[in-house]
LOGU-959928 format. One record per residue (C-alpha): residue in three letters; x, z, y. Coordinates in steps of 0.2 Angstrom, whole numbers. Layout:
// residues N
R dovo    px    pz    py
R  ALA     X     Z     Y
...
END
This chain:
// residues 338
R dovo    px    pz    py
R  MET   987   157   439
R  ASN   982   154   457
R  VAL   976   137   462
R  LEU   974   131   480
R  GLY   959   119   482
R  ILE   957   106   496
R  GLU   941    97   499
R  THR   941    83   512
R  SER   929    70   505
R  CYS   918    68   520
R  ASP   914    78   535
R  GLU   919    96   529
R  THR   936   103   527
R  GLY   936   116   514
R  VAL   950   127   507
R  ALA   950   140   494
R  VAL   961   150   482
R  TYR   955   153   464
R  ASP   964   165   452
R  THR   961   162   433
R  GLU   961   180   430
R  GLN   953   188   446
R  GLY   941   174   451
R  LEU   939   167   468
R  LEU   951   176   480
R  ALA   947   167   497
R  HIS   938   152   504
R  ARG   936   144   521
R  LEU   926   130   528
R  HIS   925   119   544
R  SER   910   108   547
R  GLN   911    93   558
R  ALA   893    92   560
R  ASP   894    94   579
R  LEU   907    80   580
R  HIS   896    67   572
R  ALA   879    73   579
R  ARG   880    62   594
R  TYR   882    47   583
R  GLY   868    51   571
R  GLY   879    51   556
R  VAL   897    52   549
R  VAL   910    41   558
R  PRO   924    39   545
R  GLU   938    38   558
R  ILE   933    54   567
R  ALA   931    63   550
R  SER   949    58   545
R  ARG   956    64   562
R  ASP   947    80   562
R  HIS   953    84   544
R  VAL   971    81   550
R  ARG   969    94   564
R  ARG   960   107   554
R  LEU   967   106   536
R  LEU   984   115   537
R  PRO   978   129   549
R  LEU   964   132   536
R  VAL   977   132   522
R  ARG   988   145   531
R  GLU   972   156   535
R  THR   966   155   517
R  LEU   982   159   509
R  ALA   983   174   521
R  ASP   966   180   516
R  ALA   971   179   498
R  GLY   987   188   501
R  LEU   998   174   494
R  GLU  1013   165   502
R  ARG  1011   150   490
R  PRO  1000   146   475
R  ASP  1005   141   457
R  ALA   996   124   459
R  VAL   987   113   471
R  ALA   970   104   468
R  TYR   962    91   479
R  THR   947    80   480
R  GLY   953    63   474
R  GLY   936    54   475
R  PRO   923    48   477
R  GLY   922    49   496
R  LEU   928    42   512
R  VAL   945    34   508
R  GLY   953    39   524
R  ALA   947    57   523
R  LEU   952    58   505
R  MET   969    52   510
R  VAL   972    66   522
R  GLY   968    79   508
R  GLY   978    70   495
R  ALA   993    68   507
R  ALA   993    86   512
R  ALA   991    92   494
R  ASN  1005    82   487
R  GLY  1016    87   502
R  LEU  1013   105   500
R  ALA  1015   104   481
R  LEU  1032    95   484
R  GLY  1038   108   496
R  TRP  1032   123   485
R  ALA  1039   114   469
R  CYS  1022   117   460
R  PRO  1010   104   451
R  VAL   996    95   459
R  VAL   980    89   452
R  ALA   966    77   459
R  VAL   948    83   456
R  HIS   933    72   454
R  HIS   921    77   468
R  MET   905    77   458
R  GLU   913    87   444
R  GLY   917   100   457
R  HIS   899   101   462
R  LEU   893   101   444
R  LEU   905   116   440
R  ALA   901   126   456
R  PRO   887   136   447
R  LEU   900   142   435
R  LEU   908   152   449
R  GLU   893   164   449
R  PRO   892   181   441
R  GLU   880   174   427
R  PRO   886   156   424
R  PRO   877   144   412
R  GLY   884   141   395
R  TYR   886   124   388
R  PRO   877   113   384
R  PHE   866   110   400
R  LEU   857    97   410
R  SER   864    94   427
R  LEU   854    88   442
R  LEU   867    82   455
R  VAL   859    79   472
R  SER   868    76   488
R  GLY   869    64   503
R  GLY   878    51   492
R  HIS   873    55   474
R  THR   857    58   464
R  MET   860    59   445
R  LEU   856    67   429
R  VAL   870    72   418
R  ALA   870    79   400
R  VAL   884    91   400
R  ALA   891    96   382
R  GLY   907   104   389
R  LEU   920   102   402
R  GLY   924    83   404
R  ASP   911    79   391
R  TYR   898    71   402
R  ARG   884    58   399
R  VAL   875    51   414
R  LEU   857    49   409
R  GLY   850    42   426
R  THR   855    39   444
R  THR   847    32   459
R  LEU   843    14   461
R  ASP   844    14   480
R  ASP   846    29   492
R  ALA   852    46   486
R  VAL   840    59   489
R  GLY   850    67   503
R  GLU   852    51   512
R  ALA   833    49   510
R  PHE   831    66   519
R  ASP   843    61   533
R  LYS   834    44   536
R  THR   817    52   536
R  ALA   823    65   548
R  LYS   830    51   559
R  LEU   812    43   559
R  LEU   805    60   565
R  ASP   818    62   579
R  LEU   826    78   571
R  GLY   844    74   575
R  TYR   859    76   563
R  PRO   862    83   551
R  GLY   844    79   546
R  GLY   841    86   529
R  PRO   840   105   534
R  ALA   831   101   550
R  LEU   817    92   540
R  ALA   816   106   527
R  ALA   814   118   541
R  LEU   800   108   550
R  ALA   791   105   533
R  GLU   788   124   532
R  ARG   776   122   546
R  GLY   767   107   540
R  ASP   753   103   527
R  ALA   760    92   513
R  THR   742    87   508
R  ARG   738    78   525
R  HIS   748    62   520
R  ASN   747    55   502
R  LEU   764    48   499
R  PRO   770    40   483
R  ARG   780    49   469
R  PRO   794    36   465
R  MET   797    31   447
R  ARG   782    42   440
R  GLY   778    35   423
R  LYS   792    23   422
R  PRO   804    24   407
R  GLY   821    31   408
R  PHE   828    44   420
R  ASP   833    34   435
R  PHE   827    38   453
R  SER   822    28   468
R  PHE   818    33   485
R  SER   816    17   495
R  GLY   798    16   492
R  LEU   795    33   498
R  LYS   805    30   513
R  THR   794    14   517
R  ALA   779    25   515
R  VAL   785    37   528
R  ILE   789    23   540
R  LEU   771    17   538
R  ALA   764    35   541
R  VAL   775    37   557
R  ARG   769    20   564
R  GLU   751    24   560
R  ALA   753    41   569
R  GLU   761    33   584
R  GLN   746    21   585
R  ARG   734    35   586
R  GLY   746    44   598
R  ALA   747    59   586
R  VAL   765    58   580
R  ASP   770    74   588
R  ALA   755    83   581
R  GLU   758    76   563
R  ARG   777    77   563
R  ALA   777    93   553
R  ASP   764    87   541
R  ILE   774    71   538
R  ALA   790    81   535
R  ALA   781    92   522
R  ALA   773    77   513
R  PHE   790    69   512
R  GLN   798    84   505
R  GLN   785    88   492
R  ALA   785    70   486
R  ALA   804    70   485
R  VAL   805    86   476
R  ASP   791    81   464
R  ALA   801    65   460
R  LEU   817    75   457
R  ILE   808    88   446
R  GLY   798    75   436
R  ARG   813    66   430
R  THR   823    81   427
R  LEU   810    89   416
R  LYS   808    73   407
R  ALA   826    72   403
R  ALA   828    90   398
R  GLN   814    88   386
R  ALA   821    72   379
R  GLN   838    80   377
R  GLY   832    96   370
R  LEU   841   106   384
R  ALA   835   123   389
R  ARG   847   125   403
R  ILE   847   116   420
R  VAL   860   116   433
R  VAL   856   110   450
R  ALA   871   107   462
R  GLY   876    97   478
R  GLY   870    99   496
R  VAL   851    96   492
R  SER   852   110   479
R  ALA   850   122   494
R  ASN   833   116   497
R  THR   821   131   495
R  LEU   806   121   489
R  LEU   816   112   475
R  ARG   823   129   469
R  ALA   806   137   469
R  GLU   797   123   461
R  LEU   810   120   447
R  VAL   810   138   442
R  ARG   791   138   442
R  ARG   789   122   432
R  PHE   803   124   419
R  ASP   802   135   404
R  GLY   820   137   402
R  ASP   834   144   413
R  VAL   839   136   430
R  TYR   856   139   438
R  TYR   861   135   456
R  PRO   877   139   466
R  ARG   876   151   480
R  LEU   871   143   496
R  ALA   889   142   503
R  PHE   894   132   488
R  CYS   880   119   488
R  THR   888   108   501
R  ASP   906   102   500
R  ASN   918   116   499
R  GLY   936   121   493
R  ALA   930   134   480
R  MET   923   121   468
R  ILE   939   111   469
R  ALA   950   125   466
R  PHE   939   131   452
R  ALA   939   113   444
R  GLY   957   112   447
R  ALA   960   128   438
R  LEU   950   122   423
R  ARG   960   105   423
R  SER   977   114   426
R  ALA   983   106   410
R  GLU   982    89   419
R  ALA   992    95   434
R  ALA  1009    85   437
R  LYS  1023    84   450
R  ALA  1018    77   467
R  GLY  1017    58   466
R  PRO  1005    44   470
R  ILE   989    50   480
R  THR   972    48   472
R  ALA   959    42   484
R  ARG   944    33   476
R  ALA   929    28   486
R  ARG   920    26   469
R  TRP   924    35   453
R  ALA   912    36   438
R  LEU   909    54   433
R  ASP   907    48   415
R  SER   924    41   415
R  LEU   931    59   414
R  ARG   937    67   398
R  PRO   940    84   392
R  PRO   957    91   397
R  GLY   971    85   386
R  ARG   961    70   381
R  ALA   966    53   388
R  SER   953    44   399
END
């Protein structure tokens, strides 16, 4: 069975074809980073309009790459995300499914990220603990199987990716800020600034990054007063990154121990961070799994794969699913009512 996956939840247009017997056949991705850079962040209307321009040409190109005229089913991101952007993908998916007389299925965006490491040659087996880290989400999920999810903790304020972007903006690093901050941090000394590790010692598995962000603001102001902000920019970036990674790993290790889980899956845009990858592998006694770098950020491959796994839920083209918010633990295993 061939499934065409469409991802349009935010500022990347992703298309892929996944075959249930042969695996991933083709995938393409268009990033809107250059469009939004001048505004310092994603502009929803611009994102939606660019999805309209890019999506169908990408579909044609991806199908050609896969050697197919049409798929057996279409999967698309139904949420969470920007409603306008989701509507573009949902409308296209339903229209294509209607024209091709094939079924269509709406996929949960975070389930797509959670499952992305299963696309790798050595995928993790169930059960595992998933750390989902992106610009909009930071959560720990105990995964017993497909659709069998228990959210253990989430962020009380900023997502970690958002904290990276806001810190990058404070340091005048432009947009997208997260990768630029990580690159700058490699040249800095993380010990020059003593920044807090949020939620250390607190019960539960929730995250918080607002206090860390405030500490960075104060560090930048103090450096400005000394006329040393240019000289210390890399050190502040390194200190922030180390503090954020320590906070993520500390809660993750605590949750893995409490749940008795020997496998950790890290997914989402921030899973591309090299310090996070290295530190978690070093500090965790069990196995750690990541998606390849191309599948850390939003992409069509994870949607096609999740759609294939949920093909039993596919139906005729009909109402479009476009949810700005959609609780991950509201999902159920395929065939079981939500």
